C-alpha angles and dihedrals in degrees: 000000000000125000128206093255091058097257121126132214130203113246120234123259117288118193132356126324112234106184095176101040118075119187109018125191124196123197136171120213130208088256090067090254127143116219119196115196117188142161114225116227110259088004133117125231133017118282127207135208120189128187138163120258097199098059135034109279140173120192123182126197117257092018124117113270132189101235117218094350102186116227115251133225126022092339090078087090094056119094128179106242099179138010138183134192123222125196113193124205116252091014128110091201130073134212131233120201119195136187118199137196129203119234131185118275117266094255092055091047091050092050092049092047093049092053099039094099101017125062089203094233120150123209094227098042129079115256096233094054092049094053093048091059095053121103119260116283119264113274106227091194088070088074093071124130116240114250096229143068115228120218130200131183113219128193120197110193143171117209096191093271111038141021117238138181126215118192122191117179116222132206109289124241112242115212125162094218107141101211124020113209101178143342130192139177120238119189128200120195119236121250118269122253117267105273092193091077110110112253089215094061121106113275090218091058097041100041101071098043091049091050091051092049095045111100113219121232114265132212125197129202109206118193131180127205139192122210111202092178106186094344089247097112141023114300119257115236126211137169130202135189127207123193118223116202138167111260112255114236094030113258121195093207097044107028095165134040126207128199135176106245103161136033124168138166117217099191132172085029116071119226112215105173141358132206136178113276136200125313125217112205095190095056096024087231117157126188139193122213118223130189113219130183128209118239092229148344145188139239125212113250121234095015122104109276114241120235093235132029131190112260099172148337143250113237132190111221121198121232135265100012094038093227121152113275103241092201095061133075126233111236115207125242108227127201134176114270092244093050104041094129098046105042100075114129111259097173128025134184123186124227119251092265095043093241102109134031131207107218128190122207132175091272110030150353116256138182118226133186111243121227112283132194117262116254104237098183135030098197118124091241091066102036091100087065094060112113095239094048091049091047092049092048093051092043092053092047094047093042092238127151116274095199094113091052091049091048093055093047091049096056114113092235092055109098117236090236089067090067090057093043093051095050092042092051091047090051089052091052089048090055093048093049093047093051090049090052097244109185095206098051122134129233135247089252089058089055091049089051090055089048089055090058095043095050093042092051090048091051091053094050102043119092096200111098094212092050091046091053092046095052091043089056091048091050092047092049093048088053088050089057088055091046093052090051092049093048090049092055090048093055091044091051092049094044117117131190094264102022139319136315104265098196090087092038094134091048091052090048089054090053090046090051091055093046093050092048091049091048090051090056091053092048092050089056089050091052090051087054094044092113087077086081089063108105089215105046122184104273095190091080130069113281089242094056135059136198119225115239115265112248126191092250090055087087086077105095092213093056090047090058091043093055093046118113117260090219115098110246133200116266091249093056127089115260088235096054119114123195124229086216095069108141093231090062088063086087091064100052110029111086096222096047093040093051093051092045092052091048095051092046088052091053094048090049092048091047090051092050091046093055092043091055093052128086111229112227099180134049094245091050091050091051091049093048094048092046092055093045092050091047094057097037094051094046094076090227131116098215094194093054092044090052092050093051091048090049092054090049095055097074091053092047091050095041093086109119112266094020126112136154135230131182095282113021149006117256128202122210108220092197091062094036110150133175092268092050089052089051090055090052089045089052090055092046093049095039097229140069116287126213093265089063097047096093091052089048091051091054092052092048091051091050093049099043098042096047132070091262094101129049099194099197091051091043095056103027118056126188090239089058091055092049093048093047137281091252091065093065112120136167092208104063121157107299120249111269093025098093110108091201094064124088106247091216108035096026089226126135110269109248100207136046092237110044118206101238135041123188112227091204107049099013092236122147128220144174096207110149094015122136094239106127124209133163114298097014091122093076109122091208093054092045089052090052092048091052088061087072098040093102101030140021122249087263092054095253124138123254125238131177110292092219095074 
């Protein structure tokens, strides 16, 4: 959960712990039977446990069970029509709520079915005698819904050898509601013990007061009903809430107590479905989201009819009194004009971060935005309190999907500033959690992975070509930050005391090839900005832009196009202008990105020197050595000099007040937060250098372009370009990381047309973990590094089959 100061706390356990069953599926059948499907760790095949929920039952794994044993007696006419699971904080048990309906007995149904199309009259028998021999007519009152909600406590345990289920029915909840439409459990964690109590005090004195002050966790069962009365008017909608608490003192016969705590009528609006809402840990405020429809509406005459009209709203109701949450908005439910009466949500399921909901109506499946708290302030000190920033922080810490957050930020009606505010607020929460020593905090790379998804989703949704190109560049550069970090860990894992593990030599060469190509792109940008070293720069241009010096050969129109910047410029700008805010320059000014870039350049340079110093004894070793030597020599870069310049730039980048570095990440001290420190955080949130970093960037560019680090002819003109033809030269080749034929993890060329894995976040493809064998794949160190990405991509996205 998220706190007002930006810190987060891990919620207590809710539900049973099943250390040997992953995954576990729970279902309730119409026969009031619970089925538990699970896959034992290191086991083969799915196992099933089934127990009754209307009578005490104990079922043990690997023991004989009576599958689908139908209940006997008059209960044969009772069928479970709805069920809901409830997992309560700080409890290892879970609840099952059931609503049942009575149906006619099988004999009555059979008699009604046999006579549905045949009156049973014989031509040679009197009518009166024939009717007297027929079974009794169907009793329509037997179709009634029971006026109660049954509860059952279920324990799922593992005793070290077998899984077992214990079901204990509880006292039902009687409610005269005529027609239940939905019911859900909502759990609220109990308050934490008072940490101000002195640890040196006597336990006997402190124990009882703390227990009295500790507020127990609460669970609510929220149910909605529709009363159709005589079907002569609109139905009346109502919603009730029952609290479910542990009995105090504990009672073996009545372990749980239920009490009606909320009852509200929503007429004239009609409630169709309810779902659990957001949960505030700081205020212990829980909500339930309800979908309501309006009984009618109007359309303006004469004006053009819209394609969609609002037919209802989504409301957040506070528990326990079920009043409207004044801090939340009320999103509209839209439906096509020709289907306004049939597109009301009948079933709704929230997204993992409780921001979106997938709703099913009679006609279609729709995605709606759930009610969110209003943002009362736009200052940077309160951005971590914005709903999206809090949701992104919790999602990163809990390793949940951020697709719903990205979807909201990609909508056309979402202002671009909200992207910055969300990332800035998340960065602030990250800093607070790190300073507090949170053990479950996330990393800067995790945040960059989320930025990849956000920018990529925004690029897909926008219709403006300039905006699409801009967000695509931001997404690509954020992925490059993740790639640099992944390459760095690979070199560190394969590092030995006197060199590098040469079993995965070709894999390390692939990583080196990507790093050198990426470094070339950065150096090209620096060359385009080399005029910043001129003591008399052109003042007619914007201070953030420069104009390359005119050379005699610039009269050639081809060379003019060749020297043009690859970055898309505004129509009013010169085609030669290059912005200091290019996303790729972020790696030269931000402490975290700059530190990783320097480290990976150091490893590539050391790996190159290590191979150069060795004498190849085999043909494969000779090829590998020559390939690495050719790679560095043709790059036009002196890696050792580049690494030295980057090293000298790190202290200046990290000298901003409140900023310091550790081995993994850059931390920001909020207490000493200055304007420059805010600019560093803004740079991270926006994904490119900001004006406060331009002077530092100019110094780095001067150092790189005036030293021996760059050999410009070799940097811009490759031997392959000369072979293919001088006319094919271009300064805007495909950017690094944008080649679909390259493995996003290993940076190798994909060997098959249909790769095994596809990342749902960045769209990259990979063959990590595949059985394709190439030279050097037997290295244990490389295999260990590859297994790091078996579950997730380098950007943090989930893998799916690459054939879809």
